[in-house]
Each structure stands twice: as structure tokens, then as C-alpha cells.
Residue frames relative to the residue before (quaternion, step in Angstrom):
aa qw qx qy qz dx dy dz
M 1.0000 0.0000 0.0000 0.0000 0.00 0.00 0.00
K 0.4274 -0.7022 0.5125 0.2482 3.59 -0.94 0.93
Y 0.6247 -0.5633 0.3877 0.3771 3.57 -1.16 0.62
S 0.6269 0.5312 -0.3457 0.4532 3.61 1.00 -0.74
E 0.6445 0.5068 -0.3165 0.4770 3.60 1.08 -0.67
I 0.6110 0.5357 -0.3432 0.4711 3.59 1.09 -0.68
I 0.6384 0.5133 -0.3201 0.4758 3.60 0.97 -0.87
A 0.6690 0.5025 -0.2967 0.4603 3.57 0.87 -0.97
D 0.6434 0.5228 -0.3156 0.4616 3.59 0.98 -0.83
S 0.6499 0.5145 -0.3096 0.4659 3.59 1.00 -0.84
L 0.6449 0.5081 -0.3213 0.4719 3.59 0.98 -0.82
G 0.6530 0.5220 -0.3099 0.4528 3.57 0.95 -0.87
K 0.6642 0.4995 -0.2986 0.4692 3.58 0.97 -0.84
A 0.6739 0.4769 -0.2844 0.4874 3.58 1.19 -0.58
G 0.6145 -0.6001 0.3330 0.3890 3.60 1.26 0.16
W 0.5422 0.6150 -0.3981 0.4115 3.58 1.23 0.36
S 0.3353 -0.6648 0.6206 0.2459 3.54 -1.21 0.62
W 0.0333 -0.8285 0.5576 -0.0402 3.58 -0.91 0.80
G 0.1259 0.7873 -0.6011 0.0545 3.52 -1.28 0.21
W 0.1434 -0.7625 0.6169 0.1324 3.53 -1.31 0.10
V 0.0909 -0.7792 0.6198 0.0226 3.50 -1.25 0.57
S 0.2903 -0.7186 0.5938 0.2160 3.56 -1.17 0.52
A 0.0343 -0.7782 0.6271 -0.0026 3.55 -1.18 0.65
I 0.4036 -0.6722 0.5585 0.2706 3.53 -1.31 0.24
D 0.3178 -0.7539 0.5401 0.1974 3.60 -0.76 1.01
S 0.7412 -0.4361 0.2831 0.4245 3.58 -1.31 0.09
N 0.6780 0.4618 -0.2894 0.4933 3.61 1.24 -0.31
G 0.5797 -0.6206 0.3569 0.3891 3.58 1.28 0.14
R 0.5201 0.6303 -0.4188 0.3959 3.59 1.25 0.21
T 0.4518 -0.6552 0.5309 0.2912 3.55 -1.16 0.62
I 0.0436 -0.7710 0.6350 0.0214 3.54 -0.96 0.91
W 0.2860 -0.7367 0.5893 0.1680 3.54 -1.22 0.56
I 0.1105 -0.7715 0.6250 0.0440 3.55 -1.00 0.88
A 0.1014 -0.7816 0.6150 0.0240 3.56 -0.78 1.10
D 0.0708 -0.8118 0.5787 -0.0328 3.56 -0.95 0.93
A 0.0088 0.7544 -0.6563 -0.0049 3.54 -1.13 0.75
H 0.0922 0.8034 -0.5817 0.0879 3.58 -0.91 0.90
R 0.2352 -0.7468 0.6057 0.1418 3.52 -1.35 0.41
D 0.6690 -0.5169 0.3603 0.3943 3.56 -1.27 0.30
D 0.6465 0.5373 -0.3278 0.4311 3.61 1.15 -0.47
G 0.6467 -0.5621 0.3059 0.4152 3.60 1.27 0.21
Q 0.5153 0.6222 -0.4405 0.3916 3.61 1.19 -0.14
R 0.0486 0.8045 -0.5865 0.0800 3.55 -0.97 0.91
F 0.0849 -0.7602 0.6427 0.0426 3.54 -1.14 0.76
I 0.0246 -0.7892 0.6131 -0.0238 3.56 -0.92 0.97
A 0.0108 -0.7844 0.6201 -0.0075 3.57 -1.03 0.83
R 0.1354 -0.7782 0.6103 0.0602 3.56 -1.12 0.75
A 0.1209 0.7893 -0.5924 0.1073 3.58 -0.97 0.84
D 0.6301 -0.5528 0.4035 0.3668 3.56 -1.33 0.19
E 0.7696 0.2350 -0.1377 0.5776 3.59 1.22 -0.42
K 0.6161 -0.5789 0.3953 0.3593 3.55 -1.14 0.70
L 0.6766 0.4944 -0.3046 0.4528 3.59 0.82 -0.95
T 0.6449 0.5196 -0.3229 0.4580 3.59 0.95 -0.83
A 0.6450 0.5102 -0.3198 0.4706 3.60 0.97 -0.82
C 0.6643 0.5002 -0.3009 0.4669 3.59 0.96 -0.85
M 0.6625 0.4938 -0.3094 0.4708 3.59 0.97 -0.81
E 0.6236 0.5200 -0.3326 0.4797 3.61 1.06 -0.71
L 0.6312 0.5209 -0.3239 0.4747 3.57 0.99 -0.82
E 0.6539 0.5149 -0.3084 0.4605 3.58 0.92 -0.92
S 0.6735 0.4953 -0.3132 0.4506 3.61 0.88 -0.87
R 0.6379 0.5071 -0.3330 0.4743 3.62 1.02 -0.71
F 0.6456 0.5250 -0.3101 0.4598 3.55 1.00 -0.86
V 0.6782 0.4882 -0.2892 0.4669 3.58 0.84 -1.00
L 0.6470 0.5171 -0.3180 0.4615 3.60 0.95 -0.85
A 0.6742 0.4917 -0.3023 0.4607 3.60 0.89 -0.89
V 0.6526 0.5005 -0.3165 0.4728 3.58 0.93 -0.86
D 0.6410 0.5230 -0.3177 0.4633 3.58 0.98 -0.84
C 0.6478 0.5076 -0.3178 0.4708 3.61 0.96 -0.82
L 0.6516 0.5046 -0.3186 0.4683 3.58 0.96 -0.82
D 0.6420 0.5160 -0.3227 0.4663 3.58 0.98 -0.81
N 0.6587 0.5012 -0.3092 0.4683 3.59 0.95 -0.85
R 0.6398 0.5186 -0.3252 0.4647 3.58 0.97 -0.84
T 0.6361 0.5260 -0.3265 0.4606 3.56 0.98 -0.85
R 0.6731 0.4873 -0.2980 0.4698 3.58 0.92 -0.87
L 0.6565 0.5335 -0.3179 0.4282 3.58 0.96 -0.84
F 0.7895 0.3501 -0.1702 0.4745 3.57 0.96 -0.84
K 0.4092 0.6846 -0.5019 0.3347 3.59 1.19 0.27
P 0.4924 -0.6498 0.4824 0.3203 3.57 -0.99 0.77
R 0.4536 -0.6852 0.5013 0.2711 3.53 -1.03 0.77
R 0.3811 -0.6838 0.5661 0.2583 3.53 -1.12 0.67
R 0.2186 -0.7887 0.5630 0.1148 3.55 -0.96 0.83
């Protein structure tokens, strides 16, 4: 299994819809765009020159956002007395 497929599988298991597409930019270069989104409006998009790089960038944004949400949740939980 390719690493990009592992990332996509992990996003799918976490409840995210995902995909990637290649396009040609104005200079004639191929670019890859990776996208993950949920029904609640959350969305992550990454663009890169290679498919794997776009997928890894998407994964890093996703992991960073989830980590920030987890930290925020921990910071604002009421303390038990």
C-alpha cells in the first residue's frame, strides 16, 4: 500500500471525505491538490508538485488541527474539586 493510500485510509476511518486531483498551472506544470472535508463544514486543502507531497501536507494540517482542538478541549475542561 502506498503512503498516500495509508493517509487517505486514515482520513476515511476518522470520518472525513477525501480526494486528490492533478491540474496544470498557468506555467504548464502539473500540480496536485489534496482535499479532506466533513459535513460539518471543516475542510483541509493542500497543493504541491507531487501527489505524495500534497497528501503529506494535507495529513500534517489535519493532525495539527486535531491536536489544537484536543489541546483546547483539555484547556477549557472544568476542573474537578
